[in-house]
C-alpha positions in Angstrom: -38.4 19.0 -1.9 -35.2 20.3 -0.5 -34.9 17.4 1.5 -35.5 15.1 -1.3 -32.6 16.9 -3.6 -30.0 16.8 -1.0 -30.6 12.9 0.0 -30.4 12.2 -3.6 -26.8 14.7 -3.5 -25.6 12.5 -0.3 -26.6 9.1 -2.0 -24.6 10.2 -5.6 -21.9 11.3 -3.1 -21.6 8.4 -1.1 -21.9 6.2 -4.6 -19.0 8.5 -6.1 -16.9 7.9 -3.1 -17.7 3.8 -2.7 -16.1 4.2 -6.6 -13.8 6.2 -6.1 -12.3 3.8 -2.8 -12.4 0.5 -5.5 -10.9 3.0 -8.3 -7.4 2.9 -5.4 -7.7 0.0 -3.6 -7.7 -1.3 -8.0 -4.5 1.1 -8.7 -2.7 -0.3 -5.3 -3.2 -4.0 -6.7 -1.9 -3.0 -10.0 0.6 -1.8 -8.1 2.2 -4.9 -5.9 3.4 -7.3 -8.6 4.1 -5.3 -10.9 8.0 -5.0 -11.4 10.0 -1.4 -10.5 13.4 -1.0 -11.6 15.8 0.5 -8.4 18.4 1.6 -10.9 18.1 3.4 -14.1 21.8 2.7 -14.7 22.4 6.8 -15.4 22.3 8.2 -11.9 21.6 7.8 -8.0 17.6 8.2 -8.5 16.0 6.6 -5.1 19.9 5.8 -3.4 21.1 7.7 -0.7 24.7 6.9 1.5 23.3 5.7 4.6 22.1 8.7 7.2 23.1 10.8 4.6 21.1 12.9 2.0 23.6 12.2 -1.1 25.3 9.2 -2.6 29.6 10.1 -1.2 31.5 10.2 -3.5 33.2 6.7 -3.4 30.3 5.4 -5.5 30.1 5.6 -9.0 28.2 4.6 -12.0 30.4 2.7 -14.4 29.0 1.1 -17.5 25.3 0.7 -16.0 26.5 -0.3 -12.9 27.2 0.7 -8.9 30.4 0.5 -7.9 31.7 1.2 -5.0 35.2 2.1 -5.9 36.9 2.7 -2.4 35.6 2.2 1.3 34.5 5.3 3.0 30.6 5.0 0.5 28.6 3.8 3.8 26.8 1.9 2.7 23.8 2.9 -0.4 20.2 2.9 0.8 17.0 2.9 -0.4 15.0 6.0 -0.4 12.5 3.4 -0.1 10.9 1.4 2.2 9.6 -2.5 1.4 7.9 -5.3 3.3 7.5 -8.3 1.4 8.9 -8.4 -2.0 10.8 -10.4 -5.0 14.7 -8.0 -5.5 16.4 -8.9 -8.3 19.9 -8.0 -9.5 23.7 -9.2 -10.1 27.0 -8.0 -8.4 30.7 -8.5 -9.4 32.7 -8.6 -6.4 37.0 -7.8 -6.5 38.9 -10.4 -6.0 39.3 -11.2 -2.0 36.7 -9.4 -1.3 33.2 -8.9 0.8 30.2 -7.6 0.9 26.3 -7.7 1.3 22.6 -7.4 0.0 20.7 -5.8 3.4 17.0 -5.9 3.7 14.9 -4.5 6.1 16.9 -2.1 7.3 16.2 0.9 9.7 17.4 3.9 8.5 17.5 5.3 12.7 19.8 7.4 14.3 20.0 4.8 17.1 21.6 2.2 15.0 25.1 2.1 13.7 24.6 0.8 10.3 22.1 -1.1 8.0 23.3 -5.0 9.2 22.8 -3.3 13.0 18.7 -4.1 12.0 18.6 -5.7 8.6 19.4 -9.0 7.9 22.5 -9.5 5.1 22.9 -12.2 2.3 26.5 -12.5 1.7 28.3 -11.6 -1.1 31.1 -12.5 -0.9 34.4 -13.9 -3.1 34.2 -17.1 -1.3 38.4 -18.4 -2.7 40.4 -15.5 -1.0 38.4 -13.9 1.4 39.0 -15.5 5.0 34.8 -15.2 6.0 34.8 -18.1 3.8 35.5 -20.5 6.4 34.2 -18.4 9.2 30.8 -18.8 10.7 29.0 -22.6 11.3 29.0 -24.7 8.0 29.7 -21.7 5.6 27.3 -19.6 6.9 29.7 -16.9 5.8 29.9 -18.4 2.6 27.8 -15.9 -1.0 24.5 -15.9 -0.8 24.3 -17.0 2.3 22.0 -15.8 4.9 24.9 -14.0 6.9 25.7 -16.1 9.8 22.3 -17.4 10.5 22.0 -20.0 7.3 24.8 -21.7 4.9 24.0 -22.0 1.4 22.8 -25.6 0.7 24.9 -25.5 -2.7 28.4 -23.6 -2.2 29.0 -24.7 -6.0 26.5 -21.8 -7.6 28.7 -19.0 -6.8 30.9 -17.9 -9.8 34.7 -16.6 -9.2 35.6 -13.2 -8.7 35.5 -10.3 -11.1 32.6 -12.5 -12.7 28.9 -11.1 -12.7 26.5 -13.0 -10.4 22.7 -13.0 -10.6 21.3 -13.0 -7.0 17.0 -13.0 -6.1 15.7 -12.5 -2.7 12.1 -13.3 -2.2 10.9 -12.3 1.2 6.9 -13.1 1.7 4.6 -14.5 4.5 6.9 -14.8 7.4 9.4 -17.1 4.4 12.7 -15.7 2.7 15.0 -17.1 0.3 18.0 -16.6 -1.6 18.8 -17.7 -5.2 22.2 -17.6 -7.1 22.3 -18.4 -10.6 19.3 -19.9 -10.6 19.2 -22.5 -7.6 17.2 -21.4 -4.5 20.4 -22.2 -2.0 19.2 -20.9 0.9 15.1 -21.0 2.6 14.9 -19.4 5.9 12.0 -18.3 8.4 11.5 -14.5 8.5 10.0 -14.2 12.0 8.2 -16.0 15.1 10.2 -19.0 16.7 12.4 -20.2 14.1 13.3 -17.1 13.4 14.0 -15.9 17.2 16.0 -19.8 17.3 18.2 -18.6 14.7 18.6 -14.9 16.3 19.5 -16.7 20.0 22.1 -18.8 18.0 24.3 -16.5 16.4 26.5 -13.3 16.6 23.1 -11.2 17.0 21.4 -12.1 19.7 22.3 -9.2 21.7 21.8 -7.2 19.4 18.2 -4.9 19.9 16.3 -4.5 16.7 17.9 -7.1 14.9 15.5 -8.5 12.4 12.5 -7.8 14.3 10.9 -5.5 11.4 8.5 -7.0 8.8 9.6 -3.6 6.3 12.4 -1.5 5.9 15.0 -0.3 3.1 17.2 -2.4 1.4 21.2 -1.4 1.2 24.0 -2.3 -1.0 27.0 -3.2 1.7 31.2 -0.9 1.6 32.7 -3.4 3.7 35.9 -1.6 2.0 36.6 -3.6 -0.7 35.1 -2.7 -4.3 32.0 -3.9 -5.8 29.2 -3.5 -7.9 25.5 -4.2 -8.8 23.7 -3.9 -11.8 20.6 -4.7 -13.5 18.6 -4.1 -9.9 15.0 -4.1 -9.9 12.4 -5.2 -7.4 8.4 -6.1 -6.4 6.2 -5.1 -4.1 4.1 -9.3 -2.7 
């Protein structure tokens, strides 16, 4: 009788555990595809300066935007890591300014900065910054996959002082860069195609560059004033 009771209890426990497991998986699945604000417009929750436990004072919050007011704030990095994702935000660059949105960043003491590991979508004043004329076929211009692939439409970007809407999609070994509603770069993120892009770039001897399929998002301090707002992300 006692054995039967314990056997019954065991079955009930297993069923309960199985149900909890299903519920947990459902919750995880529901988390994917759900938009998450990366910036609430009020404070730096969810962010820190590169390899710091705080946000350095050169980064400000002005009129609902994250603003690098002057050089020295280091790149602003998310607390959380992301694998496959869709990121939307708006950016505004100062005249002659340069910045970037970097993904799959590994925050480790062995690396000097986010762009040591993370590929960058360029943020630039294409009219006044010298980088617009550098690189191969314009792969340093706004919206380009920096030093790897140029944008296919250099007219998509708005001039310095204007807000530009950007979207970055990373999914299943492929990536896309969108600017003001136009898909301007489609690129691999791994495999032979990616390896060739890196081999033909300035990053060819950089240990770890573009090697990770999950990491943090960074907003670059390139020494020029830049603003970011309406930042949201969803995991795919």
